C-alpha positions as CSV (number, residue, x, y, z in Angstrom):
1,M,-41.0,46.3,56.7
2,N,-40.9,46.2,52.9
3,T,-42.2,43.1,51.2
4,I,-41.5,41.8,47.8
5,R,-44.3,42.6,45.4
6,I,-45.0,41.2,41.9
7,R,-46.6,43.5,39.4
8,K,-47.5,43.2,35.8
9,A,-45.0,45.0,33.6
10,S,-45.8,47.3,30.7
11,I,-43.9,49.0,27.9
12,A,-43.0,51.7,30.4
13,D,-40.7,49.1,32.0
14,L,-38.8,48.5,28.8
15,E,-35.4,49.8,30.0
16,I,-35.5,48.0,33.3
17,I,-36.4,44.7,31.6
18,Q,-33.5,45.2,29.2
19,E,-31.1,46.0,32.0
20,I,-32.1,43.0,34.1
21,S,-32.0,40.8,31.0
22,T,-28.5,41.8,30.1
23,K,-27.1,41.7,33.7
24,T,-28.7,38.4,34.7
25,F,-27.7,36.7,31.4
26,V,-24.1,37.7,31.9
27,E,-24.1,36.8,35.6
28,T,-25.5,33.4,34.8
29,F,-23.6,32.4,31.6
30,A,-20.4,34.4,31.5
31,E,-18.2,31.6,33.1
32,S,-19.3,29.0,30.6
33,N,-19.4,31.0,27.3
34,T,-17.2,33.4,25.3
35,S,-17.8,37.1,25.7
36,E,-18.3,37.4,22.0
37,N,-21.1,34.8,22.0
38,L,-22.7,36.6,25.0
39,E,-22.5,40.0,23.4
40,N,-24.0,38.7,20.1
41,Y,-26.9,37.1,22.0
42,I,-27.5,40.2,24.1
43,Q,-27.5,42.5,21.0
44,E,-29.9,40.2,19.1
45,H,-32.3,39.3,21.9
46,F,-32.3,42.2,24.4
47,N,-32.2,45.3,22.1
48,A,-35.0,47.8,22.6
49,A,-37.0,46.9,19.5
50,Q,-36.9,43.1,20.3
51,V,-37.9,43.6,24.0
52,A,-40.6,46.1,23.1
53,S,-42.1,43.6,20.6
54,E,-42.1,40.9,23.3
55,I,-43.7,43.2,25.9
56,N,-46.4,44.3,23.4
57,H,-47.2,40.7,22.2
58,P,-50.8,40.0,23.1
59,E,-49.9,36.4,24.2
60,S,-47.0,37.3,26.4
61,L,-47.0,38.6,30.0
62,F,-44.1,40.1,32.0
63,Y,-44.1,40.5,35.7
64,L,-41.6,42.5,37.8
65,A,-40.5,41.7,41.4
66,T,-39.9,44.8,43.4
67,L,-38.8,45.6,46.9
68,G,-39.2,49.2,47.8
69,T,-37.8,51.1,44.8
70,D,-35.5,48.2,43.7
71,T,-36.5,45.9,40.8
72,L,-35.1,42.4,41.6
73,G,-36.0,40.5,38.5
74,Y,-38.7,39.5,36.1
75,L,-40.9,36.7,34.9
76,K,-41.9,36.2,31.2
77,L,-44.8,33.9,30.3
78,N,-45.9,32.9,26.8
79,F,-49.2,31.5,25.6
80,G,-50.4,30.3,22.2
81,N,-48.3,31.5,19.3
82,A,-45.9,33.5,21.6
83,Q,-44.4,30.2,22.8
84,T,-40.9,29.6,21.5
85,E,-42.1,26.1,20.5
86,I,-45.6,24.7,20.4
87,H,-45.6,21.3,22.2
88,N,-49.1,21.6,23.3
89,P,-51.5,24.4,22.4
90,Q,-53.1,24.1,25.9
91,A,-49.8,24.8,27.6
92,M,-48.1,28.0,28.9
93,E,-44.3,28.6,28.6
94,I,-42.2,30.1,31.3
95,Q,-39.6,31.7,29.0
96,R,-37.6,33.6,31.6
97,I,-37.3,33.8,35.3
98,Y,-34.5,36.3,35.7
99,V,-33.4,37.4,39.1
100,L,-30.4,39.7,39.7
101,K,-27.6,37.9,41.5
102,A,-27.6,40.4,44.4
103,F,-31.1,39.1,45.3
104,H,-30.4,35.3,44.9
105,G,-31.4,33.4,48.1
106,K,-34.4,35.6,48.8
107,K,-36.8,33.0,47.2
108,I,-37.8,35.4,44.4
109,G,-37.6,32.6,41.8
110,Q,-40.0,30.6,43.9
111,L,-42.4,33.6,44.2
112,F,-42.2,33.9,40.4
113,L,-42.8,30.2,39.8
114,N,-45.8,30.2,42.3
115,H,-47.2,33.2,40.4
116,A,-46.8,31.5,37.1
117,V,-48.6,28.3,38.3
118,K,-51.4,30.5,39.6
119,I,-51.7,32.2,36.2
120,G,-51.6,28.9,34.5
121,Q,-54.4,27.5,36.6
122,Q,-56.5,30.6,36.1
123,S,-55.9,30.6,32.4
124,G,-57.1,27.0,31.9
125,V,-53.9,25.5,30.6
126,D,-53.1,21.9,31.4
127,S,-49.4,22.2,31.7
128,I,-46.5,24.7,32.1
129,W,-43.2,24.1,30.3
130,L,-39.8,25.6,30.0
131,G,-36.4,25.1,28.6
132,V,-33.3,25.1,30.8
133,W,-29.7,24.8,29.8
134,E,-28.4,21.3,30.6
135,E,-25.4,22.8,32.3
136,N,-27.5,25.0,34.6
137,H,-27.7,22.4,37.4
138,K,-28.9,24.8,40.0
139,A,-32.0,25.7,37.9
140,I,-32.6,22.1,36.9
141,E,-32.6,21.2,40.6
142,F,-35.0,24.1,41.4
143,Y,-37.5,23.0,38.7
144,S,-37.2,19.3,39.7
145,K,-38.0,20.2,43.4
146,N,-41.1,22.0,42.0
147,D,-42.3,18.8,40.3
148,F,-41.2,19.7,36.7
149,I,-40.3,16.6,34.7
150,E,-38.0,16.5,31.7
151,F,-39.9,15.5,28.6
152,D,-37.6,16.4,25.7
153,K,-34.5,18.4,24.6
154,H,-33.9,21.1,22.0
155,T,-30.9,23.0,20.7
156,F,-30.2,26.6,21.8
157,T,-27.7,28.7,19.9
158,L,-25.7,31.2,21.8
159,G,-23.7,33.2,19.3
160,G,-21.8,30.5,17.5
161,D,-22.2,27.8,20.1
162,V,-25.0,25.2,19.8
163,Q,-26.1,24.1,23.3
164,T,-28.7,21.7,24.6
165,D,-31.7,22.8,26.7
166,L,-33.7,20.3,28.7
167,L,-37.4,20.8,28.2
168,M,-39.3,20.4,31.5
169,E,-43.0,20.3,32.2
170,L,-45.4,20.6,35.1
171,R,-48.9,19.2,34.7
172,I,-51.4,21.4,36.5
173,I,-55.0,21.3,37.6
174,N,-56.6,24.4,36.3
175,Q,-59.4,26.2,38.1
176,A,-61.8,26.0,35.1
177,N,-61.9,22.2,35.3
178,L,-62.8,22.3,39.0
179,L,-66.0,24.2,38.4
């Protein structure tokens, strides 16, 4: 029986990360946004040069979930200056948990979140934060069930549409403080 594996991604995974980014973004946000705004966002944020610079950033980490030869999704973590906003220099940001729709319900998001918490604990950060669109109720519920608490809001521009993201945080106990 095949099991889902999480492995660190590298620049060799550029095309699969681009493909998953584009597909999951459309699957998640197409119903609530114009195709023009989606296309503009995808061209700006998921082009090869942009994704390569993110993969190569020394303070960002990408992880892929695989099952056999299939890649199911990816996790992107940011530390230090790679964070999209600096709320706390001792924090880690989960910028993306992207899982292809065909694999929803298989607890891949939970595997990624658990992996992120483990990395946060090992890295010595005191909290993990993320931004989630206020209309993405399923994601907000998921993070709330995992003890994330809303602490702020910020604007997110999708094409020409200014939207609101809820900023949520999980305080963690890191392994370094237990020694």
